[in-house]
PDB file of N, CA, C and O in Angstrom:
ATOM      1  N   MET A   1      83.170  87.624  99.282  1.00  0.00           N
ATOM      2  CA  MET A   1      84.593  87.825  98.508  1.00  0.00           C
ATOM      3  C   MET A   1      85.800  87.948  99.467  1.00  0.00           C
ATOM      4  O   MET A   1      85.855  88.531 100.550  1.00  0.00           O
ATOM      5  N   ASP A   2      86.660  87.322  98.871  1.00  0.00           N
ATOM      6  CA  ASP A   2      88.231  87.129  99.406  1.00  0.00           C
ATOM      7  C   ASP A   2      88.811  88.634  99.638  1.00  0.00           C
ATOM      8  O   ASP A   2      88.652  89.461  98.740  1.00  0.00           O
ATOM      9  N   PRO A   3      89.538  89.021 100.941  1.00  0.00           N
ATOM     10  CA  PRO A   3      90.216  90.182 100.863  1.00  0.00           C
ATOM     11  C   PRO A   3      91.070  90.683 100.109  1.00  0.00           C
ATOM     12  O   PRO A   3      91.222  91.742  99.501  1.00  0.00           O
ATOM     13  N   ARG A   4      91.851  89.306 100.319  1.00  0.00           N
ATOM     14  CA  ARG A   4      93.525  89.672  99.382  1.00  0.00           C
ATOM     15  C   ARG A   4      93.130  89.617  97.940  1.00  0.00           C
ATOM     16  O   ARG A   4      94.068  89.403  97.173  1.00  0.00           O
ATOM     17  N   LEU A   5      91.681  89.797  97.284  1.00  0.00           N
ATOM     18  CA  LEU A   5      92.030  89.758  96.120  1.00  0.00           C
ATOM     19  C   LEU A   5      92.162  91.279  95.885  1.00  0.00           C
ATOM     20  O   LEU A   5      92.956  91.711  95.050  1.00  0.00           O
ATOM     21  N   LEU A   6      91.231  92.239  96.768  1.00  0.00           N
ATOM     22  CA  LEU A   6      91.817  93.754  96.271  1.00  0.00           C
ATOM     23  C   LEU A   6      93.426  93.976  96.132  1.00  0.00           C
ATOM     24  O   LEU A   6      93.931  94.602  95.200  1.00  0.00           O
ATOM     25  N   ARG A   7      94.187  93.348  97.236  1.00  0.00           N
ATOM     26  CA  ARG A   7      95.431  93.435  97.135  1.00  0.00           C
ATOM     27  C   ARG A   7      96.083  93.234  96.284  1.00  0.00           C
ATOM     28  O   ARG A   7      96.920  94.044  95.887  1.00  0.00           O
ATOM     29  N   PHE A   8      95.822  91.756  95.611  1.00  0.00           N
ATOM     30  CA  PHE A   8      96.143  91.370  94.135  1.00  0.00           C
ATOM     31  C   PHE A   8      95.811  92.647  93.140  1.00  0.00           C
ATOM     32  O   PHE A   8      96.522  93.182  92.289  1.00  0.00           O
ATOM     33  N   TYR A   9      94.708  92.881  93.490  1.00  0.00           N
ATOM     34  CA  TYR A   9      94.234  94.023  92.301  1.00  0.00           C
ATOM     35  C   TYR A   9      94.906  95.298  92.654  1.00  0.00           C
ATOM     36  O   TYR A   9      96.029  94.917  92.324  1.00  0.00           O
ATOM     37  N   ASN A  10      94.995  95.856  92.842  1.00  0.00           N
ATOM     38  CA  ASN A  10      95.830  96.793  93.496  1.00  0.00           C
ATOM     39  C   ASN A  10      97.358  96.922  93.166  1.00  0.00           C
ATOM     40  O   ASN A  10      97.894  97.953  92.759  1.00  0.00           O
ATOM     41  N   ASP A  11      97.973  95.737  93.400  1.00  0.00           N
ATOM     42  CA  ASP A  11      99.477  95.400  93.267  1.00  0.00           C
ATOM     43  C   ASP A  11      99.420  95.235  91.156  1.00  0.00           C
ATOM     44  O   ASP A  11     100.236  95.710  90.366  1.00  0.00           O
ATOM     45  N   GLU A  12      97.987  94.297  90.798  1.00  0.00           N
ATOM     46  CA  GLU A  12      98.488  93.879  89.403  1.00  0.00           C
ATOM     47  C   GLU A  12      98.227  95.367  88.414  1.00  0.00           C
ATOM     48  O   GLU A  12      98.548  95.498  87.233  1.00  0.00           O
ATOM     49  N   LEU A  13      97.601  96.323  89.237  1.00  0.00           N
ATOM     50  CA  LEU A  13      97.202  97.378  88.250  1.00  0.00           C
ATOM     51  C   LEU A  13      98.367  98.338  88.674  1.00  0.00           C
ATOM     52  O   LEU A  13      98.639  98.881  87.604  1.00  0.00           O
ATOM     53  N   ALA A  14      98.995  98.725  89.378  1.00  0.00           N
ATOM     54  CA  ALA A  14     100.152  99.458  89.512  1.00  0.00           C
ATOM     55  C   ALA A  14     101.098  99.139  88.305  1.00  0.00           C
ATOM     56  O   ALA A  14     101.527  99.821  87.375  1.00  0.00           O
ATOM     57  N   TYR A  15     101.273  97.664  88.734  1.00  0.00           N
ATOM     58  CA  TYR A  15     102.640  97.122  87.452  1.00  0.00           C
ATOM     59  C   TYR A  15     102.199  96.979  86.212  1.00  0.00           C
ATOM     60  O   TYR A  15     102.995  96.690  85.319  1.00  0.00           O
ATOM     61  N   LEU A  16     100.505  97.206  85.890  1.00  0.00           N
ATOM     62  CA  LEU A  16     100.379  97.437  84.822  1.00  0.00           C
ATOM     63  C   LEU A  16     100.631  98.806  84.210  1.00  0.00           C
ATOM     64  O   LEU A  16     101.179  99.063  83.139  1.00  0.00           O
ATOM     65  N   ARG A  17     100.185  99.519  84.993  1.00  0.00           N
ATOM     66  CA  ARG A  17     100.498 101.087  84.543  1.00  0.00           C
ATOM     67  C   ARG A  17     101.950 101.607  84.418  1.00  0.00           C
ATOM     68  O   ARG A  17     102.151 102.564  83.670  1.00  0.00           O
ATOM     69  N   GLU A  18     103.471 100.778  85.421  1.00  0.00           N
ATOM     70  CA  GLU A  18     104.210 101.297  85.632  1.00  0.00           C
ATOM     71  C   GLU A  18     104.698 100.500  84.235  1.00  0.00           C
ATOM     72  O   GLU A  18     105.618 100.928  83.539  1.00  0.00           O
ATOM     73  N   ASP A  19     103.964  99.305  83.936  1.00  0.00           N
ATOM     74  CA  ASP A  19     104.805  98.978  82.202  1.00  0.00           C
ATOM     75  C   ASP A  19     104.246  99.469  81.114  1.00  0.00           C
ATOM     76  O   ASP A  19     104.689  99.370  79.970  1.00  0.00           O
ATOM     77  N   ALA A  20     103.309  99.980  81.441  1.00  0.00           N
ATOM     78  CA  ALA A  20     102.516 100.894  80.472  1.00  0.00           C
ATOM     79  C   ALA A  20     103.379 101.946  80.269  1.00  0.00           C
ATOM     80  O   ALA A  20     103.921 102.195  79.192  1.00  0.00           O
ATOM     81  N   ARG A  21     103.538 102.678  81.476  1.00  0.00           N
ATOM     82  CA  ARG A  21     104.499 104.097  81.246  1.00  0.00           C
ATOM     83  C   ARG A  21     105.620 103.963  80.472  1.00  0.00           C
ATOM     84  O   ARG A  21     105.904 104.720  79.544  1.00  0.00           O
ATOM     85  N   ALA A  22     106.580 102.562  81.001  1.00  0.00           N
ATOM     86  CA  ALA A  22     107.534 102.280  80.461  1.00  0.00           C
ATOM     87  C   ALA A  22     107.798 102.056  78.290  1.00  0.00           C
ATOM     88  O   ALA A  22     108.535 102.185  77.312  1.00  0.00           O
ATOM     89  N   PHE A  23     106.761 101.734  78.723  1.00  0.00           N
ATOM     90  CA  PHE A  23     106.400 100.778  76.726  1.00  0.00           C
ATOM     91  C   PHE A  23     105.814 102.674  76.695  1.00  0.00           C
ATOM     92  O   PHE A  23     105.771 102.874  75.481  1.00  0.00           O
ATOM     93  N   GLY A  24     105.576 103.425  77.079  1.00  0.00           N
ATOM     94  CA  GLY A  24     104.988 104.570  76.513  1.00  0.00           C
ATOM     95  C   GLY A  24     106.307 105.623  75.939  1.00  0.00           C
ATOM     96  O   GLY A  24     106.370 106.212  74.860  1.00  0.00           O
ATOM     97  N   GLU A  25     107.228 105.615  76.990  1.00  0.00           N
ATOM     98  CA  GLU A  25     108.392 106.349  76.530  1.00  0.00           C
ATOM     99  C   GLU A  25     109.219 105.556  76.005  1.00  0.00           C
ATOM    100  O   GLU A  25     110.138 106.212  75.514  1.00  0.00           O
ATOM    101  N   GLU A  26     109.383 104.204  75.829  1.00  0.00           N
ATOM    102  CA  GLU A  26     110.176 103.290  74.777  1.00  0.00           C
ATOM    103  C   GLU A  26     109.512 103.631  73.252  1.00  0.00           C
ATOM    104  O   GLU A  26     110.185 103.946  72.270  1.00  0.00           O
ATOM    105  N   HIS A  27     108.565 103.545  73.271  1.00  0.00           N
ATOM    106  CA  HIS A  27     107.822 103.374  71.599  1.00  0.00           C
ATOM    107  C   HIS A  27     106.891 104.715  72.133  1.00  0.00           C
ATOM    108  O   HIS A  27     105.835 104.482  72.721  1.00  0.00           O
ATOM    109  N   GLU A  28     107.183 105.644  71.980  1.00  0.00           N
ATOM    110  CA  GLU A  28     106.107 107.198  71.435  1.00  0.00           C
ATOM    111  C   GLU A  28     105.169 107.144  70.538  1.00  0.00           C
ATOM    112  O   GLU A  28     104.200 107.905  70.552  1.00  0.00           O
ATOM    113  N   ALA A  29     105.349 106.294  69.718  1.00  0.00           N
ATOM    114  CA  ALA A  29     104.245 106.474  68.489  1.00  0.00           C
ATOM    115  C   ALA A  29     103.224 105.583  68.581  1.00  0.00           C
ATOM    116  O   ALA A  29     102.217 105.852  67.926  1.00  0.00           O
ATOM    117  N   VAL A  30     103.233 104.515  69.279  1.00  0.00           N
ATOM    118  CA  VAL A  30     102.482 103.754  69.443  1.00  0.00           C
ATOM    119  C   VAL A  30     101.822 103.969  70.643  1.00  0.00           C
ATOM    120  O   VAL A  30     100.774 103.325  70.634  1.00  0.00           O
ATOM    121  N   ALA A  31     101.977 104.607  71.696  1.00  0.00           N
ATOM    122  CA  ALA A  31     102.023 105.320  72.674  1.00  0.00           C
ATOM    123  C   ALA A  31     100.810 106.430  72.744  1.00  0.00           C
ATOM    124  O   ALA A  31      99.855 106.513  73.516  1.00  0.00           O
ATOM    125  N   GLY A  32     101.287 107.382  71.460  1.00  0.00           N
ATOM    126  CA  GLY A  32     100.072 108.085  71.072  1.00  0.00           C
ATOM    127  C   GLY A  32      98.711 107.546  70.940  1.00  0.00           C
ATOM    128  O   GLY A  32      97.728 107.832  71.624  1.00  0.00           O
ATOM    129  N   ARG A  33      98.842 106.363  69.526  1.00  0.00           N
ATOM    130  CA  ARG A  33      97.596 106.299  69.421  1.00  0.00           C
ATOM    131  C   ARG A  33      97.045 105.461  70.627  1.00  0.00           C
ATOM    132  O   ARG A  33      95.885 105.758  70.914  1.00  0.00           O
ATOM    133  N   LEU A  34      97.505 104.673  71.247  1.00  0.00           N
ATOM    134  CA  LEU A  34      96.860 103.982  72.387  1.00  0.00           C
ATOM    135  C   LEU A  34      96.425 105.198  74.016  1.00  0.00           C
ATOM    136  O   LEU A  34      95.656 104.947  74.944  1.00  0.00           O
ATOM    137  N   GLY A  35      97.221 106.372  73.799  1.00  0.00           N
ATOM    138  CA  GLY A  35      96.586 106.937  74.610  1.00  0.00           C
ATOM    139  C   GLY A  35      97.220 106.836  76.106  1.00  0.00           C
ATOM    140  O   GLY A  35      96.608 106.783  77.173  1.00  0.00           O
ATOM    141  N   LEU A  36      98.490 106.824  75.898  1.00  0.00           N
ATOM    142  CA  LEU A  36      99.534 105.996  77.030  1.00  0.00           C
ATOM    143  C   LEU A  36     100.584 107.762  77.039  1.00  0.00           C
ATOM    144  O   LEU A  36     101.411 108.010  77.917  1.00  0.00           O
ATOM    145  N   LYS A  37     100.344 108.461  76.200  1.00  0.00           N
ATOM    146  CA  LYS A  37     101.329 109.624  76.307  1.00  0.00           C
ATOM    147  C   LYS A  37     101.281 110.534  77.298  1.00  0.00           C
ATOM    148  O   LYS A  37     102.249 111.119  77.784  1.00  0.00           O
ATOM    149  N   THR A  38     100.289 110.636  77.558  1.00  0.00           N
ATOM    150  CA  THR A  38      99.838 111.860  78.890  1.00  0.00           C
ATOM    151  C   THR A  38      99.467 111.120  80.484  1.00  0.00           C
ATOM    152  O   THR A  38      98.288 111.056  80.835  1.00  0.00           O
ATOM    153  N   PRO A  39     100.493 110.626  81.313  1.00  0.00           N
ATOM    154  CA  PRO A  39      99.918 109.678  82.042  1.00  0.00           C
ATOM    155  C   PRO A  39      99.109 110.745  83.059  1.00  0.00           C
ATOM    156  O   PRO A  39      98.559 110.212  84.023  1.00  0.00           O
ATOM    157  N   THR A  40      98.999 112.057  82.947  1.00  0.00           N
ATOM    158  CA  THR A  40      98.075 112.718  84.241  1.00  0.00           C
ATOM    159  C   THR A  40      96.503 112.972  83.123  1.00  0.00           C
ATOM    160  O   THR A  40      95.597 113.468  83.793  1.00  0.00           O
ATOM    161  N   ASP A  41      96.206 112.783  82.027  1.00  0.00           N
ATOM    162  CA  ASP A  41      95.087 112.423  81.633  1.00  0.00           C
ATOM    163  C   ASP A  41      95.121 111.213  80.352  1.00  0.00           C
ATOM    164  O   ASP A  41      95.296 111.349  79.141  1.00  0.00           O
ATOM    165  N   PRO A  42      94.845 109.860  81.287  1.00  0.00           N
ATOM    166  CA  PRO A  42      94.473 109.109  80.284  1.00  0.00           C
ATOM    167  C   PRO A  42      93.589 108.722  79.531  1.00  0.00           C
ATOM    168  O   PRO A  42      92.484 109.192  79.803  1.00  0.00           O
ATOM    169  N   ASP A  43      93.642 107.770  78.338  1.00  0.00           N
ATOM    170  CA  ASP A  43      92.395 107.506  78.045  1.00  0.00           C
ATOM    171  C   ASP A  43      91.710 106.514  78.740  1.00  0.00           C
ATOM    172  O   ASP A  43      92.270 105.479  79.100  1.00  0.00           O
ATOM    173  N   PRO A  44      90.154 106.836  79.023  1.00  0.00           N
ATOM    174  CA  PRO A  44      89.441 106.121  79.613  1.00  0.00           C
ATOM    175  C   PRO A  44      89.056 104.896  79.105  1.00  0.00           C
ATOM    176  O   PRO A  44      88.700 104.033  79.908  1.00  0.00           O
ATOM    177  N   TYR A  45      89.062 104.632  77.786  1.00  0.00           N
ATOM    178  CA  TYR A  45      89.107 103.269  77.642  1.00  0.00           C
ATOM    179  C   TYR A  45      89.874 102.309  77.394  1.00  0.00           C
ATOM    180  O   TYR A  45      89.586 101.158  77.066  1.00  0.00           O
ATOM    181  N   VAL A  46      91.130 102.917  77.594  1.00  0.00           N
ATOM    182  CA  VAL A  46      92.680 102.144  77.832  1.00  0.00           C
ATOM    183  C   VAL A  46      92.344 101.967  79.207  1.00  0.00           C
ATOM    184  O   VAL A  46      92.335 100.822  79.659  1.00  0.00           O
ATOM    185  N   GLU A  47      92.001 103.174  80.108  1.00  0.00           N
ATOM    186  CA  GLU A  47      92.061 102.495  81.423  1.00  0.00           C
ATOM    187  C   GLU A  47      91.696 101.487  82.303  1.00  0.00           C
ATOM    188  O   GLU A  47      92.139 100.846  83.256  1.00  0.00           O
ATOM    189  N   ARG A  48      90.039 101.683  81.130  1.00  0.00           N
ATOM    190  CA  ARG A  48      89.020 100.632  81.802  1.00  0.00           C
ATOM    191  C   ARG A  48      89.444  98.770  81.278  1.00  0.00           C
ATOM    192  O   ARG A  48      89.027  97.736  81.799  1.00  0.00           O
ATOM    193  N   LEU A  49      90.541  98.964  79.915  1.00  0.00           N
ATOM    194  CA  LEU A  49      91.360  97.818  79.745  1.00  0.00           C
ATOM    195  C   LEU A  49      92.324  97.211  80.725  1.00  0.00           C
ATOM    196  O   LEU A  49      92.496  96.022  80.989  1.00  0.00           O
ATOM    197  N   LEU A  50      92.931  98.309  81.220  1.00  0.00           N
ATOM    198  CA  LEU A  50      94.288  98.076  82.230  1.00  0.00           C
ATOM    199  C   LEU A  50      93.212  97.623  83.407  1.00  0.00           C
ATOM    200  O   LEU A  50      93.314  96.409  83.579  1.00  0.00           O
ATOM    201  N   GLU A  51      92.302  98.165  84.194  1.00  0.00           N
ATOM    202  CA  GLU A  51      91.560  97.757  85.061  1.00  0.00           C
ATOM    203  C   GLU A  51      90.841  96.212  84.724  1.00  0.00           C
ATOM    204  O   GLU A  51      90.999  95.333  85.571  1.00  0.00           O
ATOM    205  N   GLY A  52      90.183  95.955  83.679  1.00  0.00           N
ATOM    206  CA  GLY A  52      89.981  94.430  83.116  1.00  0.00           C
ATOM    207  C   GLY A  52      91.108  93.680  83.433  1.00  0.00           C
ATOM    208  O   GLY A  52      91.035  92.811  84.301  1.00  0.00           O
ATOM    209  N   VAL A  53      92.071  93.894  82.876  1.00  0.00           N
ATOM    210  CA  VAL A  53      93.051  92.733  82.464  1.00  0.00           C
ATOM    211  C   VAL A  53      93.730  92.572  84.224  1.00  0.00           C
ATOM    212  O   VAL A  53      94.296  91.534  84.569  1.00  0.00           O
ATOM    213  N   ALA A  54      93.544  93.799  85.209  1.00  0.00           N
ATOM    214  CA  ALA A  54      94.374  93.767  86.130  1.00  0.00           C
ATOM    215  C   ALA A  54      93.513  92.843  87.211  1.00  0.00           C
ATOM    216  O   ALA A  54      94.066  92.197  88.101  1.00  0.00           O
ATOM    217  N   TYR A  55      92.191  92.876  87.016  1.00  0.00           N
ATOM    218  CA  TYR A  55      91.282  91.801  87.913  1.00  0.00           C
ATOM    219  C   TYR A  55      91.483  90.689  87.552  1.00  0.00           C
ATOM    220  O   TYR A  55      91.585  89.737  88.327  1.00  0.00           O
ATOM    221  N   LEU A  56      91.586  90.612  86.139  1.00  0.00           N
ATOM    222  CA  LEU A  56      91.634  88.964  85.830  1.00  0.00           C
ATOM    223  C   LEU A  56      93.036  88.529  86.538  1.00  0.00           C
ATOM    224  O   LEU A  56      93.119  87.495  87.201  1.00  0.00           O
ATOM    225  N   GLY A  57      93.947  89.270  86.366  1.00  0.00           N
ATOM    226  CA  GLY A  57      95.168  88.809  86.920  1.00  0.00           C
ATOM    227  C   GLY A  57      94.965  88.454  88.286  1.00  0.00           C
ATOM    228  O   GLY A  57      95.156  87.291  88.643  1.00  0.00           O
ATOM    229  N   ALA A  58      94.689  89.117  88.886  1.00  0.00           N
ATOM    230  CA  ALA A  58      94.338  89.401  90.333  1.00  0.00           C
ATOM    231  C   ALA A  58      93.715  87.701  90.550  1.00  0.00           C
ATOM    232  O   ALA A  58      94.223  86.822  91.246  1.00  0.00           O
ATOM    233  N   ARG A  59      92.408  87.616  89.663  1.00  0.00           N
ATOM    234  CA  ARG A  59      91.630  86.414  89.974  1.00  0.00           C
ATOM    235  C   ARG A  59      92.836  85.223  90.049  1.00  0.00           C
ATOM    236  O   ARG A  59      92.931  84.367  90.929  1.00  0.00           O
ATOM    237  N   VAL A  60      93.663  85.391  88.968  1.00  0.00           N
ATOM    238  CA  VAL A  60      94.457  84.325  88.818  1.00  0.00           C
ATOM    239  C   VAL A  60      95.469  84.085  90.035  1.00  0.00           C
ATOM    240  O   VAL A  60      95.694  83.006  90.583  1.00  0.00           O
ATOM    241  N   GLN A  61      95.966  85.190  90.300  1.00  0.00           N
ATOM    242  CA  GLN A  61      96.914  85.073  91.262  1.00  0.00           C
ATOM    243  C   GLN A  61      96.324  84.475  92.354  1.00  0.00           C
ATOM    244  O   GLN A  61      97.002  83.532  92.761  1.00  0.00           O
ATOM    245  N   LEU A  62      95.052  84.722  93.144  1.00  0.00           N
ATOM    246  CA  LEU A  62      94.099  84.628  94.201  1.00  0.00           C
ATOM    247  C   LEU A  62      94.420  83.016  94.013  1.00  0.00           C
ATOM    248  O   LEU A  62      95.117  82.453  94.856  1.00  0.00           O
ATOM    249  N   LYS A  63      93.893  82.296  92.887  1.00  0.00           N
ATOM    250  CA  LYS A  63      93.706  80.904  92.524  1.00  0.00           C
ATOM    251  C   LYS A  63      94.614  80.074  92.425  1.00  0.00           C
ATOM    252  O   LYS A  63      94.228  78.912  92.556  1.00  0.00           O
ATOM    253  N   ILE A  64      95.989  80.255  92.190  1.00  0.00           N
ATOM    254  CA  ILE A  64      97.008  80.326  92.470  1.00  0.00           C
ATOM    255  C   ILE A  64      97.590  80.044  93.867  1.00  0.00           C
ATOM    256  O   ILE A  64      98.031  78.971  94.280  1.00  0.00           O
ATOM    257  N   ALA A  65      97.500  81.279  94.544  1.00  0.00           N
ATOM    258  CA  ALA A  65      97.512  80.999  96.185  1.00  0.00           C
ATOM    259  C   ALA A  65      96.975  80.282  96.682  1.00  0.00           C
ATOM    260  O   ALA A  65      97.603  79.633  97.518  1.00  0.00           O
ATOM    261  N   ASP A  66      95.469  79.957  96.470  1.00  0.00           N
ATOM    262  CA  ASP A  66      94.631  78.942  97.519  1.00  0.00           C
ATOM    263  C   ASP A  66      95.277  77.177  96.872  1.00  0.00           C
ATOM    264  O   ASP A  66      95.001  76.114  97.427  1.00  0.00           O
ATOM    265  N   GLN A  67      95.982  77.295  95.851  1.00  0.00           N
ATOM    266  CA  GLN A  67      96.040  75.951  95.362  1.00  0.00           C
ATOM    267  C   GLN A  67      97.131  75.537  95.295  1.00  0.00           C
ATOM    268  O   GLN A  67      97.477  74.565  94.624  1.00  0.00           O
ATOM    269  N   TYR A  68      98.006  76.391  96.157  1.00  0.00           N
ATOM    270  CA  TYR A  68      99.640  75.982  96.261  1.00  0.00           C
ATOM    271  C   TYR A  68      99.806  75.391  97.327  1.00  0.00           C
ATOM    272  O   TYR A  68     100.938  74.951  97.127  1.00  0.00           O
ATOM    273  N   PRO A  69      99.472  74.974  98.526  1.00  0.00           N
ATOM    274  CA  PRO A  69      99.625  73.694  99.380  1.00  0.00           C
ATOM    275  C   PRO A  69      99.406  72.510  98.435  1.00  0.00           C
ATOM    276  O   PRO A  69     100.214  71.609  98.211  1.00  0.00           O
ATOM    277  N   GLU A  70      98.424  72.630  98.019  1.00  0.00           N
ATOM    278  CA  GLU A  70      98.208  70.885  96.896  1.00  0.00           C
ATOM    279  C   GLU A  70      99.524  71.104  96.061  1.00  0.00           C
ATOM    280  O   GLU A  70     100.513  70.402  96.267  1.00  0.00           O
ATOM    281  N   PHE A  71      99.506  72.036  95.173  1.00  0.00           N
ATOM    282  CA  PHE A  71     100.640  72.134  94.030  1.00  0.00           C
ATOM    283  C   PHE A  71     101.827  71.502  94.960  1.00  0.00           C
ATOM    284  O   PHE A  71     102.300  70.405  94.662  1.00  0.00           O
ATOM    285  N   THR A  72     102.202  72.089  95.874  1.00  0.00           N
ATOM    286  CA  THR A  72     103.621  71.462  96.838  1.00  0.00           C
ATOM    287  C   THR A  72     103.291  70.108  96.783  1.00  0.00           C
ATOM    288  O   THR A  72     103.873  69.443  95.925  1.00  0.00           O
ATOM    289  N   GLN A  73     102.465  69.541  97.526  1.00  0.00           N
ATOM    290  CA  GLN A  73     102.008  68.468  97.685  1.00  0.00           C
ATOM    291  C   GLN A  73     102.501  67.445  96.794  1.00  0.00           C
ATOM    292  O   GLN A  73     103.511  66.743  96.809  1.00  0.00           O
ATOM    293  N   HIS A  74     101.398  67.563  95.919  1.00  0.00           N
ATOM    294  CA  HIS A  74     101.751  66.730  94.711  1.00  0.00           C
ATOM    295  C   HIS A  74     103.081  66.814  93.975  1.00  0.00           C
ATOM    296  O   HIS A  74     103.665  65.822  93.538  1.00  0.00           O
ATOM    297  N   LEU A  75     103.466  67.913  93.882  1.00  0.00           N
ATOM    298  CA  LEU A  75     105.019  67.816  93.253  1.00  0.00           C
ATOM    299  C   LEU A  75     105.897  67.254  94.525  1.00  0.00           C
ATOM    300  O   LEU A  75     107.052  67.117  94.120  1.00  0.00           O
ATOM    301  N   LEU A  76     105.824  66.985  95.509  1.00  0.00           N
ATOM    302  CA  LEU A  76     106.499  66.481  96.595  1.00  0.00           C
ATOM    303  C   LEU A  76     106.437  65.335  96.752  1.00  0.00           C
ATOM    304  O   LEU A  76     107.318  64.671  97.297  1.00  0.00           O
ATOM    305  N   HIS A  77     105.090  64.777  96.178  1.00  0.00           N
ATOM    306  CA  HIS A  77     104.894  62.992  95.952  1.00  0.00           C
ATOM    307  C   HIS A  77     105.596  62.716  94.891  1.00  0.00           C
ATOM    308  O   HIS A  77     106.529  61.913  94.883  1.00  0.00           O
ATOM    309  N   ALA A  78     105.201  63.358  93.929  1.00  0.00           N
ATOM    310  CA  ALA A  78     106.234  62.742  92.635  1.00  0.00           C
ATOM    311  C   ALA A  78     107.928  62.893  92.796  1.00  0.00           C
ATOM    312  O   ALA A  78     108.550  62.328  91.896  1.00  0.00           O
ATOM    313  N   VAL A  79     108.633  63.488  93.685  1.00  0.00           N
ATOM    314  CA  VAL A  79     109.975  64.018  93.754  1.00  0.00           C
ATOM    315  C   VAL A  79     110.162  62.910  94.643  1.00  0.00           C
ATOM    316  O   VAL A  79     110.716  61.929  94.148  1.00  0.00           O
ATOM    317  N   GLN A  80     109.790  62.846  95.955  1.00  0.00           N
ATOM    318  CA  GLN A  80     109.931  62.022  96.916  1.00  0.00           C
ATOM    319  C   GLN A  80     108.728  61.677  97.915  1.00  0.00           C
ATOM    320  O   GLN A  80     108.404  62.136  99.010  1.00  0.00           O
ATOM    321  N   PRO A  81     108.067  60.433  96.880  1.00  0.00           N
ATOM    322  CA  PRO A  81     106.935  59.890  97.554  1.00  0.00           C
ATOM    323  C   PRO A  81     107.200  59.406  98.995  1.00  0.00           C
ATOM    324  O   PRO A  81     106.316  59.837  99.735  1.00  0.00           O
ATOM    325  N   HIS A  82     107.772  58.938  99.405  1.00  0.00           N
ATOM    326  CA  HIS A  82     108.400  58.208 101.168  1.00  0.00           C
ATOM    327  C   HIS A  82     108.489  59.358 101.917  1.00  0.00           C
ATOM    328  O   HIS A  82     108.623  59.186 103.128  1.00  0.00           O
ATOM    329  N   TYR A  83     108.443  60.637 101.452  1.00  0.00           N
ATOM    330  CA  TYR A  83     108.414  61.813 102.479  1.00  0.00           C
ATOM    331  C   TYR A  83     107.338  62.328 103.468  1.00  0.00           C
ATOM    332  O   TYR A  83     107.305  62.829 104.592  1.00  0.00           O
ATOM    333  N   LEU A  84     106.216  61.847 102.203  1.00  0.00           N
ATOM    334  CA  LEU A  84     104.667  61.911 102.984  1.00  0.00           C
ATOM    335  C   LEU A  84     104.288  61.163 103.648  1.00  0.00           C
ATOM    336  O   LEU A  84     103.314  61.370 104.371  1.00  0.00           O
ATOM    337  N   ALA A  85     104.994  59.957 103.611  1.00  0.00           N
ATOM    338  CA  ALA A  85     104.465  58.730 104.408  1.00  0.00           C
ATOM    339  C   ALA A  85     104.424  59.202 105.682  1.00  0.00           C
ATOM    340  O   ALA A  85     105.228  60.035 106.100  1.00  0.00           O
ATOM    341  N   PRO A  86     103.454  58.679 106.399  1.00  0.00           N
ATOM    342  CA  PRO A  86     103.302  58.785 108.263  1.00  0.00           C
ATOM    343  C   PRO A  86     104.132  57.901 108.559  1.00  0.00           C
ATOM    344  O   PRO A  86     104.549  56.856 108.061  1.00  0.00           O
ATOM    345  N   THR A  87     104.329  58.598 109.603  1.00  0.00           N
ATOM    346  CA  THR A  87     105.747  58.234 110.105  1.00  0.00           C
ATOM    347  C   THR A  87     105.105  57.721 111.452  1.00  0.00           C
ATOM    348  O   THR A  87     104.312  58.545 111.907  1.00  0.00           O
ATOM    349  N   PRO A  88     105.260  56.389 112.332  1.00  0.00           N
ATOM    350  CA  PRO A  88     104.714  56.096 113.745  1.00  0.00           C
ATOM    351  C   PRO A  88     105.675  56.623 114.647  1.00  0.00           C
ATOM    352  O   PRO A  88     106.882  56.580 114.409  1.00  0.00           O
ATOM    353  N   SER A  89     105.201  57.105 115.643  1.00  0.00           N
ATOM    354  CA  SER A  89     105.882  58.197 116.849  1.00  0.00           C
ATOM    355  C   SER A  89     106.820  56.792 117.195  1.00  0.00           C
ATOM    356  O   SER A  89     106.485  55.634 116.950  1.00  0.00           O
ATOM    357  N   MET A  90     108.122  57.263 117.852  1.00  0.00           N
ATOM    358  CA  MET A  90     109.556  56.820 118.048  1.00  0.00           C
ATOM    359  C   MET A  90     109.905  57.210 119.190  1.00  0.00           C
ATOM    360  O   MET A  90     109.279  58.207 119.549  1.00  0.00           O
ATOM    361  N   CYS A  91     110.822  56.746 120.082  1.00  0.00           N
ATOM    362  CA  CYS A  91     111.561  57.343 121.025  1.00  0.00           C
ATOM    363  C   CYS A  91     112.379  56.315 121.551  1.00  0.00           C
ATOM    364  O   CYS A  91     112.133  55.113 121.651  1.00  0.00           O
ATOM    365  N   VAL A  92     113.709  57.161 121.977  1.00  0.00           N
ATOM    366  CA  VAL A  92     114.762  56.040 122.637  1.00  0.00           C
ATOM    367  C   VAL A  92     114.440  56.013 123.983  1.00  0.00           C
ATOM    368  O   VAL A  92     114.072  56.939 124.707  1.00  0.00           O
ATOM    369  N   VAL A  93     114.669  54.541 124.299  1.00  0.00           N
ATOM    370  CA  VAL A  93     114.656  54.430 125.788  1.00  0.00           C
ATOM    371  C   VAL A  93     115.636  53.617 126.477  1.00  0.00           C
ATOM    372  O   VAL A  93     115.850  52.471 126.083  1.00  0.00           O
ATOM    373  N   GLY A  94     116.158  54.031 127.319  1.00  0.00           N
ATOM    374  CA  GLY A  94     117.305  53.386 127.865  1.00  0.00           C
ATOM    375  C   GLY A  94     116.653  52.468 129.235  1.00  0.00           C
ATOM    376  O   GLY A  94     115.567  52.615 129.796  1.00  0.00           O
ATOM    377  N   PHE A  95     117.427  51.777 129.435  1.00  0.00           N
ATOM    378  CA  PHE A  95     117.239  50.902 131.023  1.00  0.00           C
ATOM    379  C   PHE A  95     118.182  50.573 131.472  1.00  0.00           C
ATOM    380  O   PHE A  95     119.017  49.900 130.868  1.00  0.00           O
ATOM    381  N   GLU A  96     118.272  50.905 132.468  1.00  0.00           N
ATOM    382  CA  GLU A  96     119.397  50.223 133.478  1.00  0.00           C
ATOM    383  C   GLU A  96     119.248  49.451 134.850  1.00  0.00           C
ATOM    384  O   GLU A  96     118.722  49.777 135.914  1.00  0.00           O
ATOM    385  N   PRO A  97     119.805  48.478 134.497  1.00  0.00           N
ATOM    386  CA  PRO A  97     119.779  47.627 135.995  1.00  0.00           C
ATOM    387  C   PRO A  97     119.746  47.990 137.588  1.00  0.00           C
ATOM    388  O   PRO A  97     119.733  47.089 138.427  1.00  0.00           O
TER     389      PRO A  97
END
């Protein structure tokens, strides 16, 4: 397992919990039904749901991070194809008699 997955997972879970807290403050009636009203004693089913979504989001972020070099290479090839063309080695030489 990739060690970056845990970091992505924790970041995603922290983001989801913060977003759920903000949603709960904004929409109190819905937050009560979802179990988001009490941050000290959250609903275990909602917590498992947030953890599952965080895991899936972390896997997507990991795949995007792994594919980023290929993505940029294809994008650069589409925008400026001559930039990726191999360049022969060159140097400037001066001769003095």
